[in-house]
VMD Tcl script that draws the C-alpha trace (Angstrom):
set ca {
  {-47.78 -167.01 -106.04}
  {-47.34 -163.24 -106.22}
  {-44.61 -163.50 -108.83}
  {-45.38 -161.53 -111.97}
  {-47.52 -163.84 -114.14}
  {-46.70 -164.10 -117.82}
  {-49.67 -163.07 -120.00}
  {-51.04 -165.76 -122.29}
  {-52.38 -163.17 -124.72}
  {-53.44 -159.54 -124.89}
  {-54.15 -157.78 -121.60}
  {-55.69 -154.42 -120.74}
  {-53.72 -151.26 -120.04}
  {-54.71 -151.23 -116.37}
  {-53.45 -154.80 -116.01}
  {-50.13 -153.74 -117.58}
  {-49.88 -150.88 -115.11}
  {-50.65 -153.22 -112.22}
  {-48.00 -155.68 -113.40}
  {-45.43 -152.90 -113.36}
  {-45.69 -153.03 -109.55}
  {-45.05 -149.29 -109.63}
  {-47.53 -147.27 -107.60}
  {-47.15 -144.02 -109.53}
  {-47.63 -145.78 -112.88}
  {-50.77 -147.52 -111.66}
  {-52.22 -144.42 -110.02}
  {-51.61 -142.25 -113.08}
  {-53.20 -144.84 -115.37}
  {-56.28 -145.33 -113.20}
  {-56.83 -141.65 -112.51}
  {-56.44 -140.84 -116.19}
  {-58.97 -143.47 -117.18}
  {-61.41 -142.36 -114.47}
  {-61.19 -138.81 -115.84}
  {-61.90 -140.11 -119.35}
  {-64.90 -142.10 -118.10}
  {-66.16 -139.04 -116.26}
  {-65.93 -136.91 -119.39}
  {-67.79 -139.55 -121.39}
  {-70.59 -139.83 -118.82}
  {-70.78 -136.06 -118.46}
  {-71.17 -135.58 -122.22}
  {-74.04 -138.05 -122.54}
  {-77.15 -135.90 -122.94}
  {-79.52 -138.88 -122.78}
  {-78.44 -139.77 -119.24}
  {-80.28 -137.80 -116.51}
  {-77.91 -135.67 -114.45}
  {-79.18 -137.30 -111.26}
  {-78.00 -140.69 -112.51}
  {-74.56 -139.73 -113.78}
  {-72.64 -140.04 -110.52}
  {-73.98 -143.54 -109.84}
  {-73.31 -144.57 -113.43}
  {-69.74 -143.30 -113.25}
  {-69.11 -145.14 -109.96}
  {-70.45 -148.33 -111.50}
  {-68.29 -147.93 -114.60}
  {-65.15 -147.28 -112.55}
  {-65.80 -150.28 -110.29}
  {-66.38 -152.54 -113.29}
  {-63.19 -151.26 -114.91}
  {-61.03 -151.80 -111.81}
  {-62.41 -155.29 -111.24}
  {-62.06 -156.51 -114.83}
  {-60.85 -160.11 -114.85}
  {-58.04 -160.69 -117.33}
  {-58.58 -163.98 -119.25}
  {-54.93 -163.99 -120.37}
  {-53.81 -163.78 -116.73}
  {-55.91 -166.60 -115.25}
  {-58.78 -164.24 -114.51}
  {-56.82 -162.09 -112.10}
  {-57.81 -158.47 -111.45}
  {-55.64 -155.39 -110.96}
  {-55.70 -156.03 -107.20}
  {-54.25 -159.51 -107.70}
  {-51.67 -158.29 -110.20}
  {-50.37 -155.32 -108.24}
  {-49.70 -157.41 -105.12}
  {-46.15 -158.28 -104.25}
  {-44.37 -159.54 -101.17}
  {-41.45 -157.26 -100.31}
  {-38.17 -158.24 -98.74}
  {-38.91 -155.83 -95.88}
  {-42.05 -154.60 -94.21}
  {-41.69 -151.16 -95.76}
  {-43.03 -151.37 -99.28}
  {-45.34 -149.38 -101.53}
  {-47.44 -152.48 -102.19}
  {-49.53 -151.73 -99.10}
  {-50.25 -148.22 -100.33}
  {-51.12 -149.60 -103.76}
  {-53.52 -152.11 -102.24}
  {-55.32 -149.49 -100.15}
  {-55.47 -147.12 -103.14}
  {-57.17 -149.76 -105.29}
  {-59.56 -150.79 -102.51}
  {-60.60 -147.19 -101.94}
  {-61.19 -146.76 -105.66}
  {-63.57 -149.74 -105.72}
  {-61.43 -152.87 -106.08}
  {-63.22 -155.96 -104.79}
  {-61.13 -157.57 -102.00}
  {-62.95 -160.87 -102.65}
  {-62.44 -161.02 -106.43}
  {-61.61 -164.60 -107.42}
  {-59.37 -165.68 -110.28}
  {-59.97 -168.73 -112.50}
  {-58.86 -171.00 -109.65}
  {-61.19 -169.33 -107.17}
  {-58.33 -167.62 -105.38}
  {-58.74 -164.20 -103.82}
  {-55.71 -162.08 -103.04}
  {-56.03 -163.32 -99.46}
  {-55.62 -166.89 -100.75}
  {-52.41 -165.86 -102.53}
  {-50.98 -164.21 -99.43}
  {-51.92 -167.12 -97.17}
  {-50.34 -169.67 -99.53}
  {-47.15 -167.66 -99.98}
  {-46.97 -167.08 -96.22}
  {-47.01 -170.83 -95.58}
  {-44.41 -171.45 -98.32}
  {-42.04 -168.85 -96.90}
  {-42.51 -169.97 -93.30}
  {-41.80 -173.58 -94.25}
  {-38.35 -172.58 -95.46}
  {-37.67 -170.09 -92.66}
  {-35.86 -170.36 -89.37}
  {-37.69 -169.49 -86.19}
  {-35.97 -166.10 -86.09}
  {-36.98 -165.33 -89.68}
  {-40.51 -166.65 -89.14}
  {-41.69 -163.85 -86.87}
  {-40.80 -161.14 -89.38}
  {-42.26 -163.07 -92.32}
  {-45.50 -163.74 -90.50}
  {-45.85 -160.12 -89.42}
  {-45.36 -158.79 -92.95}
  {-47.99 -161.13 -94.39}
  {-50.46 -160.49 -91.59}
  {-50.25 -156.73 -92.17}
  {-51.43 -157.36 -95.71}
  {-54.10 -159.89 -94.75}
  {-55.42 -157.57 -92.04}
  {-55.59 -154.70 -94.51}
  {-57.73 -156.84 -96.82}
  {-59.89 -157.88 -93.86}
  {-60.36 -154.24 -92.92}
  {-61.87 -153.63 -96.35}
  {-64.18 -156.64 -95.96}
  {-61.89 -159.30 -97.37}
  {-63.42 -162.65 -96.40}
  {-61.05 -165.32 -94.98}
  {-63.66 -168.06 -95.42}
  {-64.16 -168.01 -99.22}
  {-63.35 -171.39 -100.73}
  {-61.29 -171.68 -103.90}
  {-61.53 -174.42 -106.52}
  {-59.53 -176.71 -104.22}
  {-62.10 -176.04 -101.46}
  {-59.53 -174.19 -99.37}
  {-60.18 -170.90 -97.61}
  {-57.42 -168.41 -96.76}
  {-57.87 -169.14 -93.08}
  {-57.92 -172.88 -93.77}
  {-54.63 -172.67 -95.66}
  {-52.99 -171.14 -92.60}
  {-54.78 -173.36 -90.11}
  {-54.04 -176.59 -91.98}
  {-50.39 -175.83 -92.65}
  {-49.19 -177.56 -89.49}
  {-46.69 -174.79 -88.88}
  {-46.19 -173.75 -85.29}
  {-46.60 -170.13 -86.32}
  {-50.07 -170.78 -87.71}
  {-51.52 -171.27 -84.24}
  {-50.37 -167.83 -83.06}
  {-52.64 -164.97 -82.10}
  {-51.23 -163.02 -85.02}
  {-52.71 -165.39 -87.60}
  {-56.02 -165.58 -85.76}
  {-56.28 -161.81 -85.37}
  {-57.63 -161.03 -88.81}
  {-60.51 -163.48 -88.41}
  {-61.40 -161.79 -85.13}
  {-61.20 -158.42 -86.88}
  {-63.98 -159.47 -89.24}
  {-66.21 -160.00 -86.20}
  {-65.35 -156.55 -84.93}
  {-63.27 -157.97 -82.08}
  {-59.98 -156.72 -80.77}
  {-58.68 -159.80 -78.94}
  {-56.55 -159.21 -75.86}
  {-53.09 -160.69 -75.66}
  {-50.07 -160.53 -77.90}
  {-50.96 -159.61 -81.45}
  {-47.74 -158.93 -83.28}
  {-49.28 -156.62 -85.86}
  {-49.08 -153.04 -84.69}
  {-47.85 -150.97 -87.60}
  {-49.90 -147.79 -87.42}
  {-48.05 -146.00 -90.21}
  {-48.80 -148.80 -92.70}
  {-52.44 -149.50 -91.86}
  {-55.54 -147.51 -92.84}
  {-56.99 -145.51 -89.97}
  {-60.05 -146.85 -88.18}
  {-62.17 -144.13 -89.80}
  {-61.46 -145.45 -93.29}
  {-63.19 -148.26 -95.11}
  {-66.66 -149.81 -94.88}
  {-65.71 -152.09 -92.02}
  {-64.42 -149.32 -89.73}
  {-67.60 -148.92 -87.67}
  {-67.80 -152.63 -86.87}
  {-64.15 -152.80 -85.88}
  {-64.51 -149.71 -83.67}
  {-67.58 -151.17 -81.99}
  {-65.75 -154.42 -81.31}
  {-62.80 -152.56 -79.86}
  {-65.08 -150.56 -77.56}
  {-66.81 -153.74 -76.37}
  {-63.48 -155.37 -75.55}
  {-61.58 -152.46 -74.05}
  {-62.12 -153.64 -70.48}
  {-61.65 -157.36 -71.06}
  {-58.00 -157.71 -70.18}
  {-56.30 -154.61 -68.82}
  {-53.22 -156.62 -67.82}
  {-52.69 -158.31 -71.18}
  {-49.63 -157.40 -73.18}
  {-51.88 -156.35 -76.00}
  {-51.42 -154.69 -79.35}
  {-53.74 -153.24 -81.88}
  {-55.36 -155.36 -84.57}
  {-56.43 -152.36 -86.58}
  {-55.54 -148.77 -85.82}
}
mol new
graphics top color blue
foreach p $ca { graphics top sphere $p radius 0.5 }
foreach p [lrange $ca 0 end-1] q [lrange $ca 1 end] { graphics top cylinder $p $q radius 0.2 }
display resetview
């Protein structure tokens, strides 16, 4: 999971850029293609001007979310993902960039896996081989990514072909880490809750701000509803 897949045939140029795992390459490719699409839509005299913006948005979204048959149906969002050796990596910025441009956080590949499935599975694999000291850092790095997807309406309850959900993969792993508040935090975030207590994911400089993304209002409302629940808890932000 999350290793660069080997294409089984021809793939699109955006998929190639995503597989490069280089943010600047991907951004330049996508922005260039969006400009080209905009010029094409703008030049179409048979399309009413009032409809052009919506048509362009639809075309861009369809382009970003194109499933690649030669790569098991994965999208650019799947392909650009990578787990870094440290918490500081451009893969978070790449993910947020794609999500803002219209990438579907719940896009499923041929096996029904969303990107959240991939992260949850790889998290369990890495934790299984880790010491307790290593486990905390590994879990935090994965949860930052899972929480970012949740912030943009990634759903932890979508079942893949094996009838596993991302949350179920973590919950059923049997690992002691999987029962922690950190793992449970992203599910609470989808309900708009900011649970009190120790949530070991507080990386403000790597997370989108609470004003960004379609889920921001719900998260903010949940935080406001919970702000007086546990003043004495050693709490930390779920989303900032």
